[in-house]
All heavy atoms as a GROMACS GRO file, in nm:
protein
  590
    1MET      N    1  -0.562   2.591  -0.427
    1MET     CA    2  -0.610   2.471  -0.363
    1MET      C    3  -0.494   2.373  -0.349
    1MET      O    4  -0.417   2.351  -0.442
    1MET     CB    5  -0.722   2.411  -0.447
    1MET     CG    6  -0.796   2.303  -0.377
    1MET     SD    7  -0.957   2.284  -0.457
    1MET     CE    8  -0.960   2.111  -0.479
    2ALA      N    9  -0.480   2.312  -0.234
    2ALA     CA   10  -0.370   2.221  -0.207
    2ALA      C   11  -0.393   2.088  -0.278
    2ALA      O   12  -0.505   2.043  -0.297
    2ALA     CB   13  -0.357   2.197  -0.057
    3ALA      N   14  -0.282   2.027  -0.316
    3ALA     CA   15  -0.292   1.896  -0.381
    3ALA      C   16  -0.335   1.791  -0.280
    3ALA      O   17  -0.296   1.793  -0.165
    3ALA     CB   18  -0.156   1.858  -0.440
    4LYS      N   19  -0.417   1.698  -0.326
    4LYS     CA   20  -0.466   1.591  -0.240
    4LYS      C   21  -0.352   1.493  -0.212
    4LYS      O   22  -0.282   1.450  -0.302
    4LYS     CB   23  -0.580   1.518  -0.309
    4LYS     CG   24  -0.640   1.407  -0.225
    4LYS     CD   25  -0.752   1.337  -0.301
    4LYS     CE   26  -0.800   1.218  -0.221
    4LYS     NZ   27  -0.896   1.139  -0.295
    5LYS      N   28  -0.333   1.460  -0.087
    5LYS     CA   29  -0.230   1.364  -0.049
    5LYS      C   30  -0.272   1.226  -0.096
    5LYS      O   31  -0.385   1.183  -0.074
    5LYS     CB   32  -0.214   1.364   0.103
    5LYS     CG   33  -0.108   1.268   0.152
    5LYS     CD   34  -0.101   1.270   0.302
    5LYS     CE   35  -0.009   1.160   0.350
    5LYS     NZ   36  -0.012   1.142   0.493
    6GLN      N   37  -0.180   1.155  -0.160
    6GLN     CA   38  -0.210   1.021  -0.209
    6GLN      C   39  -0.213   0.925  -0.092
    6GLN      O   40  -0.115   0.907  -0.022
    6GLN     CB   41  -0.106   0.977  -0.310
    6GLN     CG   42  -0.135   0.842  -0.369
    6GLN     CD   43  -0.033   0.802  -0.473
    6GLN    OE1   44   0.050   0.880  -0.512
    6GLN    NE2   45  -0.042   0.679  -0.517
    7LYS      N   46  -0.328   0.861  -0.069
    7LYS     CA   47  -0.343   0.771   0.043
    7LYS      C   48  -0.354   0.626  -0.001
    7LYS      O   49  -0.322   0.536   0.073
    7LYS     CB   50  -0.467   0.806   0.124
    7LYS     CG   51  -0.457   0.937   0.197
    7LYS     CD   52  -0.580   0.958   0.282
    7LYS     CE   53  -0.570   1.084   0.364
    7LYS     NZ   54  -0.683   1.101   0.451
    8ASP      N   55  -0.402   0.602  -0.120
    8ASP     CA   56  -0.430   0.466  -0.163
    8ASP      C   57  -0.340   0.429  -0.280
    8ASP      O   58  -0.260   0.508  -0.326
    8ASP     CB   59  -0.578   0.454  -0.202
    8ASP     CG   60  -0.670   0.486  -0.086
    8ASP    OD1   61  -0.633   0.455   0.028
    8ASP    OD2   62  -0.778   0.542  -0.108
    9TYR      N   63  -0.356   0.307  -0.328
    9TYR     CA   64  -0.275   0.260  -0.439
    9TYR      C   65  -0.293   0.347  -0.561
    9TYR      O   66  -0.403   0.362  -0.613
    9TYR     CB   67  -0.311   0.116  -0.476
    9TYR     CG   68  -0.278   0.014  -0.370
    9TYR    CD1   69  -0.372  -0.077  -0.329
    9TYR    CD2   70  -0.152   0.008  -0.313
    9TYR    CE1   71  -0.342  -0.173  -0.233
    9TYR    CE2   72  -0.121  -0.086  -0.217
    9TYR     CZ   73  -0.216  -0.177  -0.178
    9TYR     OH   74  -0.187  -0.271  -0.084
   10PHE      N   75  -0.188   0.408  -0.609
   10PHE     CA   76  -0.182   0.486  -0.732
   10PHE      C   77  -0.284   0.599  -0.737
   10PHE      O   78  -0.324   0.642  -0.844
   10PHE     CB   79  -0.200   0.395  -0.854
   10PHE     CG   80  -0.113   0.273  -0.851
   10PHE    CD1   81  -0.169   0.148  -0.835
   10PHE    CD2   82   0.024   0.285  -0.860
   10PHE    CE1   83  -0.089   0.035  -0.830
   10PHE    CE2   84   0.105   0.172  -0.855
   10PHE     CZ   85   0.049   0.046  -0.840
   11GLY      N   86  -0.332   0.645  -0.623
   11GLY     CA   87  -0.430   0.753  -0.618
   11GLY      C   88  -0.571   0.709  -0.655
   11GLY      O   89  -0.657   0.793  -0.681
   12LEU      N   90  -0.595   0.579  -0.658
   12LEU     CA   91  -0.728   0.527  -0.691
   12LEU      C   92  -0.825   0.549  -0.576
   12LEU      O   93  -0.784   0.576  -0.463
   12LEU     CB   94  -0.720   0.377  -0.722
   12LEU     CG   95  -0.634   0.339  -0.843
   12LEU    CD1   96  -0.614   0.189  -0.849
   12LEU    CD2   97  -0.698   0.389  -0.970
   13ASP      N   98  -0.953   0.536  -0.602
   13ASP     CA   99  -1.054   0.548  -0.497
   13ASP      C  100  -1.032   0.442  -0.391
   13ASP      O  101  -0.972   0.337  -0.415
   13ASP     CB  102  -1.195   0.530  -0.556
   13ASP     CG  103  -1.237   0.648  -0.641
   13ASP    OD1  104  -1.182   0.758  -0.623
   13ASP    OD2  105  -1.325   0.628  -0.726
   14TRP      N  106  -1.088   0.468  -0.272
   14TRP     CA  107  -1.070   0.378  -0.159
   14TRP      C  108  -1.126   0.239  -0.188
   14TRP      O  109  -1.062   0.140  -0.158
   14TRP     CB  110  -1.138   0.437  -0.035
   14TRP     CG  111  -1.135   0.343   0.080
   14TRP    CD1  112  -1.027   0.316   0.160
   14TRP    CD2  113  -1.241   0.261   0.129
   14TRP    NE1  114  -1.061   0.223   0.254
   14TRP    CE2  115  -1.192   0.187   0.238
   14TRP    CE3  116  -1.374   0.243   0.090
   14TRP    CZ2  117  -1.271   0.097   0.308
   14TRP    CZ3  118  -1.451   0.154   0.160
   14TRP    CH2  119  -1.399   0.082   0.269
   15ILE      N  120  -1.242   0.231  -0.248
   15ILE     CA  121  -1.305   0.100  -0.271
   15ILE      C  122  -1.223   0.017  -0.370
   15ILE      O  123  -1.206  -0.104  -0.352
   15ILE     CB  124  -1.453   0.114  -0.317
   15ILE    CG1  125  -1.523  -0.022  -0.313
   15ILE    CG2  126  -1.464   0.176  -0.452
   15ILE    CD1  127  -1.548  -0.074  -0.175
   16VAL      N  128  -1.167   0.081  -0.473
   16VAL     CA  129  -1.083   0.010  -0.569
   16VAL      C  130  -0.955  -0.038  -0.500
   16VAL      O  131  -0.913  -0.153  -0.518
   16VAL     CB  132  -1.050   0.100  -0.690
   16VAL    CG1  133  -0.954   0.030  -0.786
   16VAL    CG2  134  -1.176   0.143  -0.762
   17SER      N  135  -0.895   0.048  -0.419
   17SER     CA  136  -0.775   0.009  -0.345
   17SER      C  137  -0.804  -0.103  -0.246
   17SER      O  138  -0.720  -0.191  -0.225
   17SER     CB  139  -0.717   0.130  -0.271
   17SER     OG  140  -0.669   0.224  -0.364
   18LEU      N  141  -0.921  -0.102  -0.186
   18LEU     CA  142  -0.959  -0.208  -0.093
   18LEU      C  143  -0.971  -0.342  -0.166
   18LEU      O  144  -0.924  -0.445  -0.118
   18LEU     CB  145  -1.090  -0.175  -0.022
   18LEU     CG  146  -1.141  -0.279   0.079
   18LEU    CD1  147  -1.040  -0.294   0.192
   18LEU    CD2  148  -1.276  -0.239   0.133
   19ILE      N  149  -1.032  -0.339  -0.284
   19ILE     CA  150  -1.044  -0.462  -0.363
   19ILE      C  151  -0.906  -0.513  -0.402
   19ILE      O  152  -0.878  -0.633  -0.393
   19ILE     CB  153  -1.132  -0.437  -0.488
   19ILE    CG1  154  -1.277  -0.413  -0.445
   19ILE    CG2  155  -1.123  -0.554  -0.586
   19ILE    CD1  156  -1.366  -0.360  -0.554
   20LEU      N  157  -0.816  -0.424  -0.442
   20LEU     CA  158  -0.680  -0.465  -0.475
   20LEU      C  159  -0.606  -0.518  -0.352
   20LEU      O  160  -0.524  -0.609  -0.363
   20LEU     CB  161  -0.602  -0.347  -0.535
   20LEU     CG  162  -0.643  -0.303  -0.674
   20LEU    CD1  163  -0.570  -0.175  -0.712
   20LEU    CD2  164  -0.619  -0.412  -0.776
   21ALA      N  165  -0.635  -0.462  -0.235
   21ALA     CA  166  -0.568  -0.506  -0.112
   21ALA      C  167  -0.620  -0.642  -0.063
   21ALA      O  168  -0.548  -0.713   0.005
   21ALA     CB  169  -0.588  -0.401  -0.003
   22ILE      N  170  -0.740  -0.677  -0.097
   22ILE     CA  171  -0.798  -0.805  -0.052
   22ILE      C  172  -0.730  -0.922  -0.123
   22ILE      O  173  -0.706  -1.026  -0.063
   22ILE     CB  174  -0.950  -0.807  -0.076
   22ILE    CG1  175  -1.017  -0.713   0.024
   22ILE    CG2  176  -1.006  -0.948  -0.063
   22ILE    CD1  177  -1.165  -0.692   0.000
   23ILE      N  178  -0.694  -0.904  -0.248
   23ILE     CA  179  -0.631  -1.010  -0.327
   23ILE      C  180  -0.481  -1.008  -0.295
   23ILE      O  181  -0.413  -0.910  -0.324
   23ILE     CB  182  -0.655  -0.988  -0.477
   23ILE    CG1  183  -0.805  -0.976  -0.504
   23ILE    CG2  184  -0.592  -1.101  -0.558
   23ILE    CD1  185  -0.838  -0.923  -0.641
   24PRO      N  186  -0.429  -1.115  -0.237
   24PRO     CA  187  -0.288  -1.114  -0.191
   24PRO      C  188  -0.186  -1.080  -0.300
   24PRO      O  189  -0.096  -1.000  -0.278
   24PRO     CB  190  -0.266  -1.256  -0.140
   24PRO     CG  191  -0.401  -1.306  -0.106
   24PRO     CD  192  -0.495  -1.241  -0.202
   25PHE      N  193  -0.199  -1.137  -0.418
   25PHE     CA  194  -0.099  -1.112  -0.524
   25PHE      C  195  -0.100  -0.967  -0.569
   25PHE      O  196   0.005  -0.905  -0.583
   25PHE     CB  197  -0.123  -1.206  -0.642
   25PHE     CG  198  -0.020  -1.189  -0.750
   25PHE    CD1  199   0.109  -1.237  -0.732
   25PHE    CD2  200  -0.051  -1.124  -0.868
   25PHE    CE1  201   0.206  -1.221  -0.831
   25PHE    CE2  202   0.045  -1.107  -0.967
   25PHE     CZ  203   0.173  -1.156  -0.949
   26THR      N  204  -0.219  -0.911  -0.593
   26THR     CA  205  -0.226  -0.772  -0.637
   26THR      C  206  -0.183  -0.676  -0.526
   26THR      O  207  -0.121  -0.575  -0.554
   26THR     CB  208  -0.366  -0.733  -0.687
   26THR    OG1  209  -0.461  -0.752  -0.581
   26THR    CG2  210  -0.406  -0.812  -0.809
   27ALA      N  211  -0.213  -0.710  -0.401
   27ALA     CA  212  -0.170  -0.626  -0.290
   27ALA      C  213  -0.018  -0.625  -0.280
   27ALA      O  214   0.044  -0.521  -0.254
   27ALA     CB  215  -0.230  -0.675  -0.159
   28TRP      N  216   0.044  -0.740  -0.304
   28TRP     CA  217   0.189  -0.750  -0.300
   28TRP      C  218   0.254  -0.666  -0.411
   28TRP      O  219   0.342  -0.586  -0.385
   28TRP     CB  220   0.229  -0.897  -0.311
   28TRP     CG  221   0.376  -0.922  -0.311
   28TRP    CD1  222   0.462  -0.904  -0.208
   28TRP    CD2  223   0.453  -0.970  -0.421
   28TRP    NE1  224   0.589  -0.939  -0.247
   28TRP    CE2  225   0.586  -0.980  -0.377
   28TRP    CE3  226   0.422  -1.005  -0.551
   28TRP    CZ2  227   0.688  -1.023  -0.459
   28TRP    CZ3  228   0.525  -1.050  -0.633
   28TRP    CH2  229   0.655  -1.058  -0.587
   29ILE      N  230   0.205  -0.683  -0.533
   29ILE     CA  231   0.258  -0.609  -0.647
   29ILE      C  232   0.235  -0.458  -0.630
   29ILE      O  233   0.326  -0.378  -0.648
   29ILE     CB  234   0.193  -0.657  -0.779
   29ILE    CG1  235   0.234  -0.801  -0.807
   29ILE    CG2  236   0.229  -0.567  -0.896
   29ILE    CD1  237   0.380  -0.821  -0.837
   30CYS      N  238   0.113  -0.419  -0.595
   30CYS     CA  239   0.081  -0.278  -0.578
   30CYS      C  240   0.163  -0.216  -0.465
   30CYS      O  241   0.208  -0.102  -0.476
   30CYS     CB  242  -0.068  -0.259  -0.550
   30CYS     SG  243  -0.173  -0.295  -0.691
   31GLY      N  244   0.183  -0.290  -0.358
   31GLY     CA  245   0.262  -0.240  -0.246
   31GLY      C  246   0.406  -0.215  -0.284
   31GLY      O  247   0.464  -0.111  -0.249
   32VAL      N  248   0.465  -0.308  -0.357
   32VAL     CA  249   0.604  -0.293  -0.401
   32VAL      C  250   0.617  -0.175  -0.496
   32VAL      O  251   0.703  -0.087  -0.479
   32VAL     CB  252   0.655  -0.423  -0.467
   32VAL    CG1  253   0.790  -0.402  -0.533
   32VAL    CG2  254   0.663  -0.535  -0.364
   33VAL      N  255   0.531  -0.169  -0.596
   33VAL     CA  256   0.538  -0.062  -0.696
   33VAL      C  257   0.512   0.074  -0.632
   33VAL      O  258   0.582   0.173  -0.662
   33VAL     CB  259   0.439  -0.090  -0.812
   33VAL    CG1  260   0.430   0.029  -0.906
   33VAL    CG2  261   0.479  -0.215  -0.887
   34THR      N  262   0.414   0.083  -0.543
   34THR     CA  263   0.382   0.209  -0.477
   34THR      C  264   0.500   0.260  -0.396
   34THR      O  265   0.534   0.379  -0.402
   34THR     CB  266   0.259   0.192  -0.385
   34THR    OG1  267   0.150   0.149  -0.464
   34THR    CG2  268   0.224   0.321  -0.316
   35ARG      N  269   0.566   0.174  -0.319
   35ARG     CA  270   0.680   0.217  -0.238
   35ARG      C  271   0.796   0.262  -0.325
   35ARG      O  272   0.861   0.362  -0.295
   35ARG     CB  273   0.726   0.107  -0.143
   35ARG     CG  274   0.628   0.072  -0.034
   35ARG     CD  275   0.579   0.197   0.040
   35ARG     NE  276   0.481   0.162   0.140
   35ARG     CZ  277   0.350   0.159   0.120
   35ARG    NH1  278   0.300   0.187   0.003
   35ARG    NH2  279   0.267   0.129   0.218
   36ILE      N  280   0.820   0.191  -0.434
   36ILE     CA  281   0.930   0.230  -0.524
   36ILE      C  282   0.898   0.363  -0.592
   36ILE      O  283   0.985   0.448  -0.607
   36ILE     CB  284   0.959   0.118  -0.625
   36ILE    CG1  285   1.021  -0.002  -0.549
   36ILE    CG2  286   1.052   0.165  -0.735
   36ILE    CD1  287   1.041  -0.126  -0.632
   37GLN      N  288   0.771   0.385  -0.629
   37GLN     CA  289   0.731   0.514  -0.688
   37GLN      C  290   0.750   0.629  -0.590
   37GLN      O  291   0.780   0.739  -0.630
   37GLN     CB  292   0.585   0.510  -0.731
   37GLN     CG  293   0.562   0.445  -0.863
   37GLN     CD  294   0.416   0.453  -0.905
   37GLN    OE1  295   0.326   0.474  -0.824
   37GLN    NE2  296   0.392   0.434  -1.034
   38GLU      N  297   0.729   0.602  -0.461
   38GLU     CA  298   0.747   0.705  -0.359
   38GLU      C  299   0.894   0.731  -0.331
   38GLU      O  300   0.928   0.819  -0.254
   38GLU     CB  301   0.678   0.662  -0.229
   38GLU     CG  302   0.529   0.657  -0.237
   38GLU     CD  303   0.465   0.598  -0.112
   38GLU    OE1  304   0.537   0.543  -0.026
   38GLU    OE2  305   0.342   0.606  -0.101
   39GLY      N  306   0.983   0.653  -0.391
   39GLY     CA  307   1.126   0.668  -0.368
   39GLY      C  308   1.175   0.593  -0.246
   39GLY      O  309   1.288   0.613  -0.202
   40LYS      N  310   1.095   0.505  -0.192
   40LYS     CA  311   1.130   0.428  -0.074
   40LYS      C  312   1.174   0.288  -0.118
   40LYS      O  313   1.101   0.191  -0.104
   40LYS     CB  314   1.012   0.422   0.022
   40LYS     CG  315   0.970   0.560   0.068
   40LYS     CD  316   0.846   0.557   0.150
   40LYS     CE  317   0.808   0.698   0.189
   40LYS     NZ  318   0.678   0.705   0.252
   41ILE      N  319   1.296   0.281  -0.170
   41ILE     CA  320   1.348   0.158  -0.227
   41ILE      C  321   1.360   0.048  -0.121
   41ILE      O  322   1.323  -0.067  -0.145
   41ILE     CB  323   1.485   0.183  -0.294
   41ILE    CG1  324   1.475   0.296  -0.397
   41ILE    CG2  325   1.538   0.055  -0.357
   41ILE    CD1  326   1.378   0.273  -0.508
   42VAL      N  327   1.411   0.083  -0.004
   42VAL     CA  328   1.427  -0.016   0.104
   42VAL      C  329   1.292  -0.074   0.143
   42VAL      O  330   1.277  -0.196   0.160
   42VAL     CB  331   1.499   0.045   0.225
   42VAL    CG1  332   1.504  -0.054   0.341
   42VAL    CG2  333   1.638   0.091   0.188
   43ALA      N  334   1.190   0.011   0.156
   43ALA     CA  335   1.056  -0.036   0.191
   43ALA      C  336   1.001  -0.126   0.081
   43ALA      O  337   0.933  -0.225   0.108
   43ALA     CB  338   0.962   0.081   0.215
   44GLY      N  339   1.031  -0.096  -0.046
   44GLY     CA  340   0.988  -0.180  -0.156
   44GLY      C  341   1.053  -0.317  -0.152
   44GLY      O  342   0.987  -0.419  -0.173
   45VAL      N  343   1.182  -0.321  -0.120
   45VAL     CA  344   1.253  -0.448  -0.111
   45VAL      C  345   1.201  -0.529   0.008
   45VAL      O  346   1.181  -0.652  -0.003
   45VAL     CB  347   1.406  -0.425  -0.099
   45VAL    CG1  348   1.479  -0.554  -0.067
   45VAL    CG2  349   1.460  -0.362  -0.225
   46ILE      N  350   1.174  -0.463   0.120
   46ILE     CA  351   1.118  -0.533   0.236
   46ILE      C  352   0.982  -0.592   0.201
   46ILE      O  353   0.950  -0.704   0.240
   46ILE     CB  354   1.109  -0.439   0.357
   46ILE    CG1  355   1.249  -0.406   0.408
   46ILE    CG2  356   1.024  -0.500   0.468
   46ILE    CD1  357   1.253  -0.298   0.513
   47ARG      N  358   0.903  -0.520   0.124
   47ARG     CA  359   0.772  -0.572   0.082
   47ARG      C  360   0.784  -0.691  -0.011
   47ARG      O  361   0.697  -0.776  -0.015
   47ARG     CB  362   0.689  -0.463   0.015
   47ARG     CG  363   0.628  -0.372   0.116
   47ARG     CD  364   0.535  -0.274   0.045
   47ARG     NE  365   0.452  -0.211   0.144
   47ARG     CZ  366   0.328  -0.247   0.170
   47ARG    NH1  367   0.272  -0.343   0.105
   47ARG    NH2  368   0.259  -0.183   0.263
   48ILE      N  369   0.892  -0.698  -0.088
   48ILE     CA  370   0.911  -0.814  -0.176
   48ILE      C  371   0.925  -0.941  -0.094
   48ILE      O  372   0.864  -1.043  -0.124
   48ILE     CB  373   1.034  -0.794  -0.267
   48ILE    CG1  374   1.005  -0.686  -0.370
   48ILE    CG2  375   1.073  -0.925  -0.336
   48ILE    CD1  376   1.125  -0.643  -0.452
   49PHE      N  377   1.005  -0.934   0.012
   49PHE     CA  378   1.034  -1.054   0.091
   49PHE      C  379   0.939  -1.075   0.209
   49PHE      O  380   0.919  -1.188   0.252
   49PHE     CB  381   1.179  -1.050   0.140
   49PHE     CG  382   1.276  -1.050   0.026
   49PHE    CD1  383   1.348  -0.936  -0.004
   49PHE    CD2  384   1.294  -1.163  -0.052
   49PHE    CE1  385   1.436  -0.935  -0.110
   49PHE    CE2  386   1.383  -1.163  -0.159
   49PHE     CZ  387   1.454  -1.048  -0.188
   50GLY      N  388   0.882  -0.968   0.264
   50GLY     CA  389   0.792  -0.982   0.378
   50GLY      C  390   0.651  -0.938   0.346
   50GLY      O  391   0.576  -0.896   0.434
   51GLY      N  392   0.615  -0.951   0.218
   51GLY     CA  393   0.486  -0.903   0.172
   51GLY      C  394   0.366  -0.967   0.237
   51GLY      O  395   0.263  -0.903   0.255
   52TRP      N  396   0.377  -1.093   0.276
   52TRP     CA  397   0.262  -1.162   0.337
   52TRP      C  398   0.224  -1.100   0.470
   52TRP      O  399   0.107  -1.089   0.502
   52TRP     CB  400   0.293  -1.310   0.354
   52TRP     CG  401   0.410  -1.335   0.445
   52TRP    CD1  402   0.541  -1.340   0.409
   52TRP    CD2  403   0.406  -1.351   0.586
   52TRP    NE1  404   0.619  -1.359   0.519
   52TRP    CE2  405   0.538  -1.366   0.630
   52TRP    CE3  406   0.304  -1.354   0.680
   52TRP    CZ2  407   0.571  -1.384   0.764
   52TRP    CZ3  408   0.337  -1.372   0.813
   52TRP    CH2  409   0.469  -1.388   0.853
   53LEU      N  410   0.322  -1.059   0.550
   53LEU     CA  411   0.293  -0.996   0.679
   53LEU      C  412   0.238  -0.855   0.659
   53LEU      O  413   0.140  -0.816   0.723
   53LEU     CB  414   0.419  -0.990   0.766
   53LEU     CG  415   0.405  -0.918   0.899
   53LEU    CD1  416   0.303  -0.989   0.988
   53LEU    CD2  417   0.538  -0.908   0.968
   54ILE      N  418   0.297  -0.782   0.570
   54ILE     CA  419   0.254  -0.645   0.545
   54ILE      C  420   0.117  -0.644   0.478
   54ILE      O  421   0.039  -0.550   0.495
   54ILE     CB  422   0.360  -0.571   0.461
   54ILE    CG1  423   0.490  -0.565   0.543
   54ILE    CG2  424   0.315  -0.432   0.425
   54ILE    CD1  425   0.610  -0.521   0.466
   55TRP      N  426   0.084  -0.751   0.404
   55TRP     CA  427  -0.047  -0.762   0.342
   55TRP      C  428  -0.157  -0.758   0.449
   55TRP      O  429  -0.258  -0.690   0.432
   55TRP     CB  430  -0.055  -0.890   0.260
   55TRP     CG  431  -0.192  -0.924   0.210
   55TRP    CD1  432  -0.263  -0.854   0.117
   55TRP    CD2  433  -0.273  -1.033   0.252
   55TRP    NE1  434  -0.384  -0.916   0.097
   55TRP    CE2  435  -0.393  -1.026   0.178
   55TRP    CE3  436  -0.257  -1.137   0.341
   55TRP    CZ2  437  -0.495  -1.117   0.194
   55TRP    CZ3  438  -0.359  -1.228   0.355
   55TRP    CH2  439  -0.476  -1.218   0.282
   56VAL      N  440  -0.136  -0.828   0.558
   56VAL     CA  441  -0.234  -0.829   0.668
   56VAL      C  442  -0.246  -0.689   0.728
   56VAL      O  443  -0.357  -0.640   0.753
   56VAL     CB  444  -0.193  -0.932   0.776
   56VAL    CG1  445  -0.284  -0.923   0.897
   56VAL    CG2  446  -0.194  -1.073   0.719
   57LEU      N  447  -0.133  -0.622   0.748
   57LEU     CA  448  -0.136  -0.486   0.802
   57LEU      C  449  -0.206  -0.390   0.707
   57LEU      O  450  -0.281  -0.302   0.750
   57LEU     CB  451   0.007  -0.438   0.831
   57LEU     CG  452   0.084  -0.515   0.937
   57LEU    CD1  453   0.227  -0.466   0.944
   57LEU    CD2  454   0.016  -0.505   1.072
   58ASP      N  455  -0.182  -0.405   0.577
   58ASP     CA  456  -0.250  -0.323   0.478
   58ASP      C  457  -0.401  -0.342   0.483
   58ASP      O  458  -0.478  -0.245   0.477
   58ASP     CB  459  -0.202  -0.355   0.337
   58ASP     CG  460  -0.083  -0.272   0.293
   58ASP    OD1  461  -0.053  -0.173   0.362
   58ASP    OD2  462  -0.022  -0.307   0.192
   59LEU      N  463  -0.446  -0.467   0.494
   59LEU     CA  464  -0.590  -0.494   0.502
   59LEU      C  465  -0.653  -0.426   0.623
   59LEU      O  466  -0.757  -0.362   0.613
   59LEU     CB  467  -0.616  -0.644   0.509
   59LEU     CG  468  -0.631  -0.717   0.378
   59LEU    CD1  469  -0.655  -0.864   0.402
   59LEU    CD2  470  -0.741  -0.659   0.295
   60ILE      N  471  -0.590  -0.442   0.737
   60ILE     CA  472  -0.643  -0.382   0.861
   60ILE      C  473  -0.646  -0.229   0.847
   60ILE      O  474  -0.745  -0.165   0.882
   60ILE     CB  475  -0.559  -0.426   0.982
   60ILE    CG1  476  -0.578  -0.575   1.006
   60ILE    CG2  477  -0.596  -0.346   1.106
   60ILE    CD1  478  -0.481  -0.636   1.105
   61SER      N  479  -0.538  -0.173   0.794
   61SER     CA  480  -0.530  -0.029   0.778
   61SER      C  481  -0.633   0.022   0.677
   61SER      O  482  -0.693   0.128   0.697
   61SER     CB  483  -0.389   0.010   0.734
   61SER     OG  484  -0.378   0.147   0.716
   62MET      N  485  -0.652  -0.051   0.567
   62MET     CA  486  -0.749  -0.008   0.466
   62MET      C  487  -0.891  -0.007   0.521
   62MET      O  488  -0.970   0.079   0.487
   62MET     CB  489  -0.744  -0.100   0.344
   62MET     CG  490  -0.623  -0.082   0.255
   62MET     SD  491  -0.624   0.072   0.166
   62MET     CE  492  -0.755   0.044   0.051
   63ILE      N  493  -0.921  -0.102   0.606
   63ILE     CA  494  -1.057  -0.111   0.660
   63ILE      C  495  -1.079  -0.008   0.772
   63ILE      O  496  -1.182   0.056   0.777
   63ILE     CB  497  -1.085  -0.254   0.710
   63ILE    CG1  498  -1.089  -0.349   0.589
   63ILE    CG2  499  -1.214  -0.261   0.788
   63ILE    CD1  500  -1.089  -0.496   0.624
   64THR      N  501  -0.979   0.011   0.859
   64THR     CA  502  -0.998   0.101   0.974
   64THR      C  503  -0.969   0.246   0.942
   64THR      O  504  -1.046   0.335   0.981
   64THR     CB  505  -0.911   0.056   1.092
   64THR    OG1  506  -0.773   0.058   1.054
   64THR    CG2  507  -0.950  -0.081   1.140
   65LYS      N  508  -0.858   0.275   0.873
   65LYS     CA  509  -0.818   0.414   0.846
   65LYS      C  510  -0.850   0.461   0.706
   65LYS      O  511  -0.832   0.579   0.676
   65LYS     CB  512  -0.668   0.429   0.867
   65LYS     CG  513  -0.620   0.407   1.006
   65LYS     CD  514  -0.470   0.437   1.007
   65LYS     CE  515  -0.402   0.380   1.126
   65LYS     NZ  516  -0.256   0.400   1.118
   66LYS      N  517  -0.890   0.370   0.621
   66LYS     CA  518  -0.918   0.398   0.479
   66LYS      C  519  -0.794   0.450   0.406
   66LYS      O  520  -0.802   0.538   0.321
   66LYS     CB  521  -1.035   0.495   0.463
   66LYS     CG  522  -1.165   0.435   0.509
   66LYS     CD  523  -1.281   0.520   0.471
   66LYS     CE  524  -1.409   0.449   0.512
   66LYS     NZ  525  -1.526   0.516   0.470
   67GLU      N  526  -0.677   0.397   0.440
   67GLU     CA  527  -0.555   0.425   0.368
   67GLU      C  528  -0.459   0.308   0.384
   67GLU      O  529  -0.471   0.231   0.479
   67GLU     CB  530  -0.488   0.553   0.414
   67GLU     CG  531  -0.438   0.550   0.557
   67GLU     CD  532  -0.375   0.681   0.600
   67GLU    OE1  533  -0.401   0.784   0.537
   67GLU    OE2  534  -0.300   0.678   0.695
   68ILE      N  535  -0.365   0.294   0.290
   68ILE     CA  536  -0.272   0.183   0.300
   68ILE      C  537  -0.175   0.208   0.413
   68ILE      O  538  -0.150   0.320   0.453
   68ILE     CB  539  -0.197   0.157   0.167
   68ILE    CG1  540  -0.123   0.279   0.119
   68ILE    CG2  541  -0.290   0.104   0.063
   68ILE    CD1  542  -0.040   0.255  -0.005
   69CYS      N  543  -0.124   0.102   0.467
   69CYS     CA  544  -0.036   0.105   0.583
   69CYS      C  545   0.094   0.177   0.550
   69CYS      O  546   0.158   0.148   0.451
   69CYS     CB  547  -0.007  -0.038   0.627
   69CYS     SG  548   0.092  -0.049   0.773
   70ARG      N  549   0.132   0.272   0.634
   70ARG     CA  550   0.256   0.346   0.616
   70ARG      C  551   0.355   0.311   0.726
   70ARG      O  552   0.433   0.394   0.770
   70ARG     CB  553   0.231   0.496   0.617
   70ARG     CG  554   0.139   0.544   0.510
   70ARG     CD  555   0.204   0.539   0.375
   70ARG     NE  556   0.112   0.589   0.274
   70ARG     CZ  557   0.122   0.558   0.149
   70ARG    NH1  558   0.217   0.482   0.106
   70ARG    NH2  559   0.037   0.607   0.063
   71ILE      N  560   0.354   0.188   0.772
   71ILE     CA  561   0.438   0.147   0.883
   71ILE      C  562   0.586   0.143   0.844
   71ILE      O  563   0.673   0.168   0.925
   71ILE     CB  564   0.393   0.011   0.941
   71ILE    CG1  565   0.453  -0.009   1.078
   71ILE    CG2  566   0.430  -0.103   0.849
   71ILE    CD1  567   0.388  -0.120   1.156
   72LEU      N  568   0.615   0.116   0.718
   72LEU     CA  569   0.754   0.108   0.673
   72LEU      C  570   0.790   0.234   0.594
   72LEU      O  571   0.809   0.232   0.474
   72LEU     CB  572   0.775  -0.015   0.584
   72LEU     CG  573   0.768  -0.148   0.654
   72LEU    CD1  574   0.780  -0.260   0.553
   72LEU    CD2  575   0.874  -0.160   0.758
   73ASN      N  576   0.802   0.345   0.661
   73ASN     CA  577   0.842   0.469   0.595
   73ASN      C  578   0.992   0.482   0.596
   73ASN      O  579   1.050   0.575   0.649
   73ASN     CB  580   0.776   0.590   0.666
   73ASN     CG  581   0.631   0.600   0.633
   73ASN    OD1  582   0.588   0.562   0.525
   73ASN    ND2  583   0.553   0.652   0.724
   74VAL      N  584   1.058   0.384   0.536
   74VAL     CA  585   1.204   0.378   0.534
   74VAL      C  586   1.254   0.457   0.415
   74VAL      O  587   1.205   0.449   0.309
   74VAL     CB  588   1.253   0.231   0.523
   74VAL    CG1  589   1.403   0.225   0.518
   74VAL    CG2  590   1.198   0.152   0.639
   0.00000   0.00000   0.00000
């Protein structure tokens, strides 16, 4: 059986990730940590400084696609 692709924050359920994404501070922290865990250091640094804009994109993506935004796959 193939491993499930991680789509949400830390592999948590969609509803838990959505709740974390709604709160700006937790979405910012989770976004930075998630990108660094994926080995995408540049994307993590961009999220530190441009987190407010990416937070909006994450919210839209979580509601429409049921996964966090992967726009910065740097």
